[in-house]
C-alpha positions in Angstrom: 111.7 92.3 93.6 109.0 94.7 92.4 110.3 97.8 90.7 107.9 100.6 89.9 107.8 102.3 86.5 109.5 105.4 87.9 112.2 103.3 89.6 112.8 101.5 86.3 113.5 104.8 84.6 116.3 105.4 87.2 117.5 101.8 86.8 117.7 102.3 83.0 120.1 105.2 83.5 122.3 103.1 85.7 122.2 100.1 83.4 123.5 102.3 80.6 126.3 103.7 82.6 127.3 103.3 86.2 128.3 104.5 88.7 126.3 107.7 88.5 125.5 110.4 91.0 122.0 111.6 91.9 122.8 114.9 90.1 123.8 113.0 86.9 120.7 110.9 87.0 118.6 114.0 87.5 120.3 115.8 84.6 119.4 112.9 82.3 115.8 112.2 83.4 114.6 115.3 85.2 113.7 117.5 82.3 112.0 114.7 80.4 110.0 113.4 83.4 109.5 116.7 85.1 111.3 115.4 88.2 113.1 117.5 90.8 116.1 116.5 92.9 113.9 115.2 95.8 112.0 112.8 93.4 115.3 111.3 92.1 116.7 110.9 95.6 113.5 109.3 96.9 113.6 106.8 94.0 117.2 106.1 94.7 116.4 105.5 98.4 113.6 103.1 97.5 115.9 101.2 95.2 118.6 101.0 97.9 116.0 99.6 100.4 115.1 97.0 97.8 118.8 96.2 97.3 118.4 96.9 93.5 121.3 99.3 93.7 124.3 100.1 96.0 125.7 103.5 97.0 129.4 104.3 97.5 130.6 107.5 99.0 132.6 109.7 96.7 133.7 112.8 98.7 130.5 114.7 99.5 128.2 112.7 97.2 127.2 109.1 96.5 127.7 107.1 93.4 125.0 104.6 92.5 125.5 101.2 90.8 122.9 98.6 89.9 122.9 95.3 91.8 119.9 94.0 89.8 120.9 93.2 86.3 118.8 94.4 83.4 118.5 90.8 82.2 117.1 89.6 85.5 114.7 92.5 85.7 113.4 91.8 82.1 113.1 88.1 83.0 111.0 88.9 86.1 108.8 91.4 84.4 108.1 89.3 81.4 107.3 86.2 83.5 105.0 88.4 85.6 103.2 89.7 82.5 102.8 86.3 81.1 101.5 84.9 84.4 99.1 87.7 85.0 97.6 88.2 81.6 98.1 84.9 79.7 98.3 82.1 82.3 102.0 81.8 81.9 101.7 80.8 78.2 103.5 82.6 75.3 101.2 81.5 72.5 98.2 83.6 73.7 100.5 86.6 74.0 101.7 86.3 70.4 98.1 85.7 69.3 97.0 88.9 71.0 99.7 91.0 69.3 98.9 89.4 65.9 95.2 90.2 66.4 96.0 93.8 67.2 98.2 94.0 64.1 101.2 94.8 66.3 103.6 92.4 64.6 105.6 93.7 61.7 106.9 91.5 58.9 110.3 91.6 60.6 108.8 90.5 63.9 107.1 87.5 62.2 110.4 86.5 60.5 112.2 86.7 63.8 109.5 84.5 65.5 109.7 82.0 62.7 113.5 81.9 63.0 113.2 81.4 66.8 110.7 78.6 66.4 113.0 76.8 63.9 115.9 77.1 66.4 113.7 75.8 69.2 112.6 72.9 67.0 116.2 72.1 66.1 117.2 72.0 69.8 114.6 69.4 70.6 
C-alpha cells in the first residue's frame, strides 16, 4: 500500500490517538501544513479507499481509526527505501550515512550493540 507524504501526516495523527474526527485532525495539522478542511477530507477519503483507515459514524460526523499499523507502514517504507536506493542491502545504507557524517556517537554505539545482539542470535 503506497501512502503519500501528506497521507502519512494524517496517519501520524491517527497513530498517536484514535479515533479522531476530520475537524480534530485539521486542528492539529492544518495550521502547520497550511491545509484547509477540504484538503484533510480529501486525504481521509484517499486513505479510506486504500483501506488504511476506517470511518465510523458518530452523530453528524465520522471518526477515523487506522487499519494500517505504524509498524507495518515503517516496515514497508524502509524495505522500499532499501530496495530502491541500496539494492535491498543495509550495509550500503549505513555506509552512506557514515560518509555524510550523519551518524552520532550514540547512533554508532546503538549499531554496535545491535550487531553484537545479532551475532549472539546466530
